[in-house]
PyMOL commands that place a pseudoatom at each C-alpha (Angstrom):
pseudoatom trace, name=CA, resn=MET, resi=1, chain=A, elem=C, hetatm=0, pos=[-159.610, 93.238, 43.318]
pseudoatom trace, name=CA, resn=ALA, resi=2, chain=A, elem=C, hetatm=0, pos=[-162.342, 95.485, 44.606]
pseudoatom trace, name=CA, resn=LEU, resi=3, chain=A, elem=C, hetatm=0, pos=[-165.665, 94.853, 46.290]
pseudoatom trace, name=CA, resn=GLU, resi=4, chain=A, elem=C, hetatm=0, pos=[-168.105, 93.444, 43.740]
pseudoatom trace, name=CA, resn=VAL, resi=5, chain=A, elem=C, hetatm=0, pos=[-171.904, 93.485, 43.934]
pseudoatom trace, name=CA, resn=THR, resi=6, chain=A, elem=C, hetatm=0, pos=[-173.703, 91.314, 41.391]
pseudoatom trace, name=CA, resn=GLY, resi=7, chain=A, elem=C, hetatm=0, pos=[-176.624, 92.593, 39.353]
pseudoatom trace, name=CA, resn=GLY, resi=8, chain=A, elem=C, hetatm=0, pos=[-178.880, 90.067, 41.063]
pseudoatom trace, name=CA, resn=ALA, resi=9, chain=A, elem=C, hetatm=0, pos=[-177.866, 91.380, 44.484]
pseudoatom trace, name=CA, resn=LEU, resi=10, chain=A, elem=C, hetatm=0, pos=[-178.502, 94.977, 43.405]
pseudoatom trace, name=CA, resn=ALA, resi=11, chain=A, elem=C, hetatm=0, pos=[-181.952, 94.048, 42.073]
pseudoatom trace, name=CA, resn=PHE, resi=12, chain=A, elem=C, hetatm=0, pos=[-182.726, 92.196, 45.328]
pseudoatom trace, name=CA, resn=ILE, resi=13, chain=A, elem=C, hetatm=0, pos=[-181.627, 95.191, 47.447]
pseudoatom trace, name=CA, resn=ARG, resi=14, chain=A, elem=C, hetatm=0, pos=[-183.626, 97.543, 45.216]
pseudoatom trace, name=CA, resn=ALA, resi=15, chain=A, elem=C, hetatm=0, pos=[-186.751, 95.392, 45.700]
pseudoatom trace, name=CA, resn=ILE, resi=16, chain=A, elem=C, hetatm=0, pos=[-186.273, 95.465, 49.480]
pseudoatom trace, name=CA, resn=GLY, resi=17, chain=A, elem=C, hetatm=0, pos=[-185.823, 99.241, 49.369]
pseudoatom trace, name=CA, resn=ALA, resi=18, chain=A, elem=C, hetatm=0, pos=[-189.039, 99.630, 47.375]
pseudoatom trace, name=CA, resn=THR, resi=19, chain=A, elem=C, hetatm=0, pos=[-190.979, 98.438, 50.424]
pseudoatom trace, name=CA, resn=GLY, resi=20, chain=A, elem=C, hetatm=0, pos=[-189.657, 101.382, 52.484]
pseudoatom trace, name=CA, resn=GLU, resi=21, chain=A, elem=C, hetatm=0, pos=[-190.725, 105.021, 52.539]
pseudoatom trace, name=CA, resn=PRO, resi=22, chain=A, elem=C, hetatm=0, pos=[-190.888, 106.226, 48.920]
pseudoatom trace, name=CA, resn=ALA, resi=23, chain=A, elem=C, hetatm=0, pos=[-189.916, 109.825, 49.719]
pseudoatom trace, name=CA, resn=SER, resi=24, chain=A, elem=C, hetatm=0, pos=[-186.832, 108.791, 51.664]
pseudoatom trace, name=CA, resn=GLU, resi=25, chain=A, elem=C, hetatm=0, pos=[-183.359, 109.693, 50.387]
pseudoatom trace, name=CA, resn=LYS, resi=26, chain=A, elem=C, hetatm=0, pos=[-181.873, 106.858, 52.438]
pseudoatom trace, name=CA, resn=THR, resi=27, chain=A, elem=C, hetatm=0, pos=[-180.309, 103.808, 50.856]
pseudoatom trace, name=CA, resn=PHE, resi=28, chain=A, elem=C, hetatm=0, pos=[-178.926, 100.492, 52.026]
pseudoatom trace, name=CA, resn=ARG, resi=29, chain=A, elem=C, hetatm=0, pos=[-175.413, 100.694, 53.461]
pseudoatom trace, name=CA, resn=LEU, resi=30, chain=A, elem=C, hetatm=0, pos=[-172.941, 97.818, 53.706]
pseudoatom trace, name=CA, resn=ILE, resi=31, chain=A, elem=C, hetatm=0, pos=[-171.397, 97.870, 57.190]
pseudoatom trace, name=CA, resn=GLU, resi=32, chain=A, elem=C, hetatm=0, pos=[-168.795, 95.905, 59.130]
pseudoatom trace, name=CA, resn=CYS, resi=33, chain=A, elem=C, hetatm=0, pos=[-170.616, 93.881, 61.771]
pseudoatom trace, name=CA, resn=HIS, resi=34, chain=A, elem=C, hetatm=0, pos=[-168.956, 91.605, 64.361]
pseudoatom trace, name=CA, resn=GLY, resi=35, chain=A, elem=C, hetatm=0, pos=[-166.114, 90.547, 62.060]
pseudoatom trace, name=CA, resn=GLY, resi=36, chain=A, elem=C, hetatm=0, pos=[-168.430, 90.132, 59.066]
pseudoatom trace, name=CA, resn=PHE, resi=37, chain=A, elem=C, hetatm=0, pos=[-170.762, 92.328, 57.076]
pseudoatom trace, name=CA, resn=GLY, resi=38, chain=A, elem=C, hetatm=0, pos=[-174.337, 93.460, 57.382]
pseudoatom trace, name=CA, resn=PHE, resi=39, chain=A, elem=C, hetatm=0, pos=[-176.685, 96.146, 56.124]
pseudoatom trace, name=CA, resn=THR, resi=40, chain=A, elem=C, hetatm=0, pos=[-178.407, 99.186, 57.520]
pseudoatom trace, name=CA, resn=PHE, resi=41, chain=A, elem=C, hetatm=0, pos=[-180.537, 101.955, 56.026]
pseudoatom trace, name=CA, resn=ASP, resi=42, chain=A, elem=C, hetatm=0, pos=[-178.656, 105.294, 55.944]
pseudoatom trace, name=CA, resn=ASP, resi=43, chain=A, elem=C, hetatm=0, pos=[-178.045, 108.560, 54.110]
pseudoatom trace, name=CA, resn=PRO, resi=44, chain=A, elem=C, hetatm=0, pos=[-175.192, 108.291, 51.578]
pseudoatom trace, name=CA, resn=LYS, resi=45, chain=A, elem=C, hetatm=0, pos=[-172.072, 110.337, 52.380]
pseudoatom trace, name=CA, resn=GLN, resi=46, chain=A, elem=C, hetatm=0, pos=[-169.997, 112.302, 49.884]
pseudoatom trace, name=CA, resn=ASP, resi=47, chain=A, elem=C, hetatm=0, pos=[-167.051, 109.855, 49.871]
pseudoatom trace, name=CA, resn=ASP, resi=48, chain=A, elem=C, hetatm=0, pos=[-169.177, 106.658, 49.677]
pseudoatom trace, name=CA, resn=LYS, resi=49, chain=A, elem=C, hetatm=0, pos=[-168.885, 104.206, 46.820]
pseudoatom trace, name=CA, resn=ILE, resi=50, chain=A, elem=C, hetatm=0, pos=[-172.390, 104.094, 45.316]
pseudoatom trace, name=CA, resn=PHE, resi=51, chain=A, elem=C, hetatm=0, pos=[-173.822, 101.052, 43.511]
pseudoatom trace, name=CA, resn=LEU, resi=52, chain=A, elem=C, hetatm=0, pos=[-176.686, 101.632, 41.079]
pseudoatom trace, name=CA, resn=SER, resi=53, chain=A, elem=C, hetatm=0, pos=[-179.463, 99.464, 39.687]
pseudoatom trace, name=CA, resn=ASP, resi=54, chain=A, elem=C, hetatm=0, pos=[-181.197, 100.783, 36.547]
pseudoatom trace, name=CA, resn=GLY, resi=55, chain=A, elem=C, hetatm=0, pos=[-179.724, 104.210, 37.310]
pseudoatom trace, name=CA, resn=LEU, resi=56, chain=A, elem=C, hetatm=0, pos=[-181.076, 104.315, 40.857]
pseudoatom trace, name=CA, resn=ARG, resi=57, chain=A, elem=C, hetatm=0, pos=[-178.864, 104.398, 43.943]
pseudoatom trace, name=CA, resn=VAL, resi=58, chain=A, elem=C, hetatm=0, pos=[-179.434, 101.173, 45.920]
pseudoatom trace, name=CA, resn=LEU, resi=59, chain=A, elem=C, hetatm=0, pos=[-176.274, 100.556, 47.982]
pseudoatom trace, name=CA, resn=CYS, resi=60, chain=A, elem=C, hetatm=0, pos=[-173.588, 102.750, 49.508]
pseudoatom trace, name=CA, resn=VAL, resi=61, chain=A, elem=C, hetatm=0, pos=[-170.292, 101.673, 51.050]
pseudoatom trace, name=CA, resn=SER, resi=62, chain=A, elem=C, hetatm=0, pos=[-167.858, 103.824, 53.018]
pseudoatom trace, name=CA, resn=PRO, resi=63, chain=A, elem=C, hetatm=0, pos=[-164.199, 103.776, 51.915]
pseudoatom trace, name=CA, resn=ASP, resi=64, chain=A, elem=C, hetatm=0, pos=[-163.207, 101.995, 55.171]
pseudoatom trace, name=CA, resn=VAL, resi=65, chain=A, elem=C, hetatm=0, pos=[-165.732, 99.187, 54.686]
pseudoatom trace, name=CA, resn=ALA, resi=66, chain=A, elem=C, hetatm=0, pos=[-164.835, 98.922, 50.984]
pseudoatom trace, name=CA, resn=ARG, resi=67, chain=A, elem=C, hetatm=0, pos=[-161.212, 98.264, 52.030]
pseudoatom trace, name=CA, resn=LEU, resi=68, chain=A, elem=C, hetatm=0, pos=[-162.347, 95.606, 54.533]
pseudoatom trace, name=CA, resn=ALA, resi=69, chain=A, elem=C, hetatm=0, pos=[-164.492, 93.995, 51.829]
pseudoatom trace, name=CA, resn=LEU, resi=70, chain=A, elem=C, hetatm=0, pos=[-161.678, 93.896, 49.271]
pseudoatom trace, name=CA, resn=ASP, resi=71, chain=A, elem=C, hetatm=0, pos=[-161.961, 90.709, 47.180]
pseudoatom trace, name=CA, resn=THR, resi=72, chain=A, elem=C, hetatm=0, pos=[-165.543, 90.122, 48.386]
pseudoatom trace, name=CA, resn=THR, resi=73, chain=A, elem=C, hetatm=0, pos=[-168.594, 89.564, 46.202]
pseudoatom trace, name=CA, resn=VAL, resi=74, chain=A, elem=C, hetatm=0, pos=[-172.109, 90.318, 47.415]
pseudoatom trace, name=CA, resn=LYS, resi=75, chain=A, elem=C, hetatm=0, pos=[-174.643, 88.105, 45.644]
pseudoatom trace, name=CA, resn=VAL, resi=76, chain=A, elem=C, hetatm=0, pos=[-178.141, 86.767, 46.145]
pseudoatom trace, name=CA, resn=GLU, resi=77, chain=A, elem=C, hetatm=0, pos=[-178.782, 83.052, 46.578]
pseudoatom trace, name=CA, resn=GLY, resi=78, chain=A, elem=C, hetatm=0, pos=[-181.842, 80.906, 47.077]
pseudoatom trace, name=CA, resn=THR, resi=79, chain=A, elem=C, hetatm=0, pos=[-182.081, 79.077, 50.390]
pseudoatom trace, name=CA, resn=PRO, resi=80, chain=A, elem=C, hetatm=0, pos=[-184.752, 76.800, 51.897]
pseudoatom trace, name=CA, resn=THR, resi=81, chain=A, elem=C, hetatm=0, pos=[-186.126, 79.879, 53.702]
pseudoatom trace, name=CA, resn=GLY, resi=82, chain=A, elem=C, hetatm=0, pos=[-186.053, 82.149, 50.642]
pseudoatom trace, name=CA, resn=ARG, resi=83, chain=A, elem=C, hetatm=0, pos=[-183.602, 84.390, 48.820]
pseudoatom trace, name=CA, resn=GLN, resi=84, chain=A, elem=C, hetatm=0, pos=[-180.882, 86.134, 50.822]
pseudoatom trace, name=CA, resn=LEU, resi=85, chain=A, elem=C, hetatm=0, pos=[-177.721, 88.148, 50.302]
pseudoatom trace, name=CA, resn=THR, resi=86, chain=A, elem=C, hetatm=0, pos=[-174.454, 86.288, 50.759]
pseudoatom trace, name=CA, resn=PHE, resi=87, chain=A, elem=C, hetatm=0, pos=[-170.798, 87.284, 50.855]
pseudoatom trace, name=CA, resn=SER, resi=88, chain=A, elem=C, hetatm=0, pos=[-168.006, 85.300, 49.255]
pseudoatom trace, name=CA, resn=LEU, resi=89, chain=A, elem=C, hetatm=0, pos=[-164.308, 85.850, 48.588]
pseudoatom trace, name=CA, resn=HIS, resi=90, chain=A, elem=C, hetatm=0, pos=[-163.262, 85.931, 44.959]
for i in range(1, 90): cmd.bond("trace and resi %d" % i, "trace and resi %d" % (i + 1))
show_as sticks, trace
zoom trace
């Protein structure tokens, strides 16, 4: 199976991105980080896998990270400190 990003996670990422610079072409990028995953704000590359929310680009993933995240789902969950993105194997 491939990397999956739920609709809720895409909406959450889109809302976070809306607080940034409106004229920016940058988007959130899923990255490998210390044996896990994290996010950064970056320009999409030509070979990235792009995830959309309501037709707008909200998340990009390089082919290398997409392979590392095989069988992983990115979702949003409520926690005592608020909503956050989580990663789980499917």
